RODO-2510 file (C-alpha; in nm, 4 decimals, decimal comma):
residues 73
     n   res          X          Y          Z
     1     m   -18,1786   -10,7491     3,0063
     2     l   -18,5356   -10,8537     2,9285
     3     i   -18,7330   -10,6323     2,6971
     4     k   -19,0924   -10,6324     2,5789
     5     v   -19,1339   -10,5992     2,2119
     6     k   -19,4410   -10,5387     1,9871
     7     t   -19,3579   -10,6660     1,6406
     8     l   -19,5219   -10,5270     1,3250
     9     p   -19,4678   -10,7753     1,0339
    10     c   -19,5284   -10,6748     0,6743
    11     s   -19,4225   -10,3218     0,7399
    12     k   -19,3145   -10,0652     0,4607
    13     e   -19,0351    -9,9486     0,6709
    14     e   -18,8085   -10,1441     0,9184
    15     g   -18,6928   -10,0097     1,2380
    16     v   -18,6676   -10,0294     1,6194
    17     v   -18,8534    -9,7666     1,8319
    18     q   -18,8118    -9,7425     2,2133
    19     l   -19,1556    -9,6809     2,3675
    20     g   -19,0380    -9,6947     2,7320
    21     k   -18,7713    -9,8023     2,9604
    22     d   -18,7964   -10,1783     2,8520
    23     a   -19,0614   -10,1593     2,5844
    24     f   -18,9835   -10,1440     2,2100
    25     k   -19,1605   -10,1589     1,8826
    26     v   -18,9993   -10,3521     1,6042
    27     s   -19,1150   -10,3139     1,2378
    28     v   -19,0132   -10,5756     0,9888
    29     r   -19,0777   -10,6359     0,6186
    30     e   -19,1013   -11,0075     0,6454
    31     k   -19,4333   -11,1895     0,6780
    32     p   -19,4980   -11,3876     0,9962
    33     e   -19,4341   -11,7199     0,8292
    34     n   -19,1764   -11,9843     0,9258
    35     g   -19,0181   -11,7499     1,1817
    36     a   -18,9001   -11,5183     0,9172
    37     a   -19,0387   -11,1995     1,0929
    38     n   -18,8847   -11,3201     1,4273
    39     a   -18,5421   -11,3738     1,2723
    40     r   -18,5536   -11,0364     1,1232
    41     a   -18,6608   -10,8742     1,4454
    42     i   -18,3534   -11,0415     1,6173
    43     e   -18,1291   -10,8961     1,3637
    44     l   -18,2783   -10,5411     1,4049
    45     l   -18,2596   -10,5661     1,7846
    46     a   -17,8987   -10,6912     1,7732
    47     f   -17,8056   -10,4021     1,5478
    48     y   -17,9922   -10,1536     1,7680
    49     f   -17,8183   -10,2640     2,0966
    50     g   -17,4819   -10,3256     1,9249
    51     v   -17,4421   -10,6983     1,9980
    52     p   -17,4135   -10,9972     1,7757
    53     a   -17,7433   -11,1580     1,6761
    54     g   -17,6463   -11,4747     1,8861
    55     k   -17,6886   -11,2691     2,1975
    56     v   -18,0551   -11,1825     2,1316
    57     h   -18,2869   -11,4668     2,2354
    58     l   -18,6656   -11,4867     2,1969
    59     i   -18,7898   -11,5922     2,5347
    60     k   -19,1791   -11,5853     2,4878
    61     g   -19,4302   -11,5018     2,2206
    62     a   -19,2907   -11,6833     1,9087
    63     h   -19,6391   -11,7000     1,7554
    64     e   -19,7687   -11,3668     1,8879
    65     s   -19,7116   -10,9954     1,8212
    66     h   -19,6147   -10,9204     2,1787
    67     k   -19,2883   -11,0823     2,2711
    68     i   -19,0215   -11,0856     2,5307
    69     f   -18,6515   -11,0891     2,4301
    70     d   -18,3363   -11,1408     2,6288
    71     i   -18,0471   -10,9227     2,5369
    72     l   -17,7098   -11,0645     2,6624
    73     d   -17,4207   -10,8279     2,7169
***
């Protein structure tokens, strides 16, 4: 399942909010340096969807705030 994600690095609170059918907002505490924010976003999405982190793949937008993730079942 492909989803669109708006990431918000350096947030005070972490969490995942569903904005639409396939659109989400992910807030992470990590800075957007060396992939730390992306890695934390993957962990939060995995927890939200109840899958292992290895089944969440960043498809597009590694260096942007708007990303596309693939969640494998």
